[in-house]
N, C-alpha and C positions, 0 to 999 in steps of 0.2 A: 479743224477736221478731227484732231485727236480727241477733243472733248465729245464731238458728235459720235465718233466710233465707240468711245467708252460708254456713253449713255445708251447706245443701241444694244451693245452686247449685254450690259448689265440688265437693262429692261427686259430683254428677251429671256434671260435666265430667271429673273424674278417672276415673269409670267408662267414659265414652265414649273417653277417651284410652287406657285399658287395653285396650279392645276393638280400637282401632286398632292398637296395638302387636302384639297377638296375631295379627291378620289379616296384618300385614306380615311377621311371623315365619313364618307358614305360606307366604306367597308366596316368601320367601327360601329356605325349606326345599325348595320344589319345583324350584328352579333348580340345574342342574348346575354352573354357574359364577356366582359372586356378583360383580357389578360394584362395585368399590371406591367409585366415585363415587356410586352409588345408595345405598350404606350411609351415606356422608357426608351426603347430602341428607336421608336418613331421620333421622339423628341430629339434624340441625339443625331438622328439622320438629318433633321431639319437644321439643327445647330451646325452640323458639318457643312451643309450647303450654303448657309448664310455666311459662314466664315470664308468659304471658297469664293463667293461673290465679292466679299470685302477685299480679299487678297488680290483678285483679278483687277478690281478697281484701282487699288494702290499701284499695281504693276503697270497698268495702262497709263496712268497719269505720270509715272516716273520714268518710263522707258519709251523709246521710239523704235527699238529693235523688234522685228517681228518674231524673233526667236526668244524663248524664255528658258532661263536656267533654273526656274523655280518649280519644276515638276516634283522633284523629290520633297521639297519643303511643303508644297501644296498637299501631296499625298499624306505626308506625316500629319498635317493638321486635320485632314479628314479622318484618318485612323485614330488620332489622339482623342477626338471627340467621343469615340466609342470605348477606348481603352480605359479611361478614367472610371474607377469603381467597377470594372468588369469582373464578375464573379464566375461566369460560366466557362470562361476559357482564358488562356494566355494569348496575348497578341504580340506577334513578332514582326518587326519591320526590317526589310533588306532593300533599301532604296539607294540606288546609285546616283550620287549628286551630279554625275556627268550627263544624265538623261536630259535632253532638250526637245521641246516640241514648239510648234507655232503658238502664239498667244491665243488664237481663236480655238485651239484644241484643248486648252486647259480645263475649261468648265465641263465639256462633254466627258472628258476622261475622269474628272473628279466625280461626276454624277454616276458613271458606271461603277467606279470603285465604291462609292457610297452605297449604291444599290446592292452590290455583291456582298459587302460587309454586313449590311442590314439584314439580308436574307440568311446569311450564315448564322448570325446571332439569334435570329428568330426561329430557325428550323433545324440547324445542325446539331445543337448541343442541348438536347432535351433530356438525356439520360444523366446518370450519376457520374459517368466517366469524365475525368478532366479533359478539356479540349484545347486545341491549339489552332489559332487563326494566323496565317502568314500572309503578308502583303509584300510583294517584290516588284522592283522596277529595274530593268537592265537594258543597256544598249547592245543590240546584236551585232555580229561582224559586218553585216550589210547596212548598218546604221539605223535599222528599224528599231522601234522602242517596244519592248515586251513588258507588259504589266500583268501580274498574276495575283489573284486572291484565292488562297487555298485553305481548306479546313479539313480536319480529320474526324468530322462528325458523321452521324449516321442518318440524320433526317433528310428528307427530300428537299429540293430547292423550291421553296414557295409552295410545297404541296403539289407541284405540277410536273408532268413528265417532260423531260428535255427533248424527247423525240417528236412531240406534237406541238412544239413552239413555246411551251411553257406558259406561265401566267403573266400577270402584269409586269413583274420585275424583269423577267426574261425578255419580254417584248420591248420594254423600255430600253434595256441595254442593247438589244439588237438594233433598234432605231438609232440610238446614239452612235453606235459603231458604224452604221451606214453613213451617217453624217460626217464621220471622221474619215471615211474611206478605209476603215480598219477591219480586221477580221476578229471575230469573237467566237471562242470555243469554250464549251462547257464539258469538262472531262470528269465523269463519275467513275471512280475506281474503288477497290476495297478499302483504301486508306482515306477516302473522303471525296470532296468535290473541289475542283480547281476551275475558276473562271479565268480565262486567258485572253487578254486583249493585245493584239499586235498592230501597232500604228506605223504605217510606212514612213520611211525617211523622206525629208523634203518639205 
């Protein structure tokens, strides 16, 4: 049963990842000029998700507990894929190792964080001003898990308005949040943009 569940979850995420790659490929094909940095960020995004699938596979095969203590480690691995060689901004991690979620929540959460980081690097730091990207995870007093990806950049999120539903990135994150039964808020303020995901306890 454990092997079957592992295969099911990993196969589902690989199919979603394949769809994401095909969509990005179509977007690149429509452009007259391909931004080299956008391709680099895309490659790091895929790298982060492949690593997340590998970590989930190892976790499922080694554990029978439905709760996972690996959220902070998983998020670190997602962020670390982008932090290496990053020149446009400094990346700060504040990940509480006490954060726990169900095993089936690991991949949707990692995908949301991956998408938020990807969009920040693509759109937030286009000027000469040094930027800061912060990724946080904390357990709230009511035991909900709060995850935030915040930047101090000036660019729009994916070039789309947050009031009209946003573009592909925003839609993807909202769909994944609904799967989690979580709330997703995008807070634009003079200091930048914060993507805030709150996963209910239990």
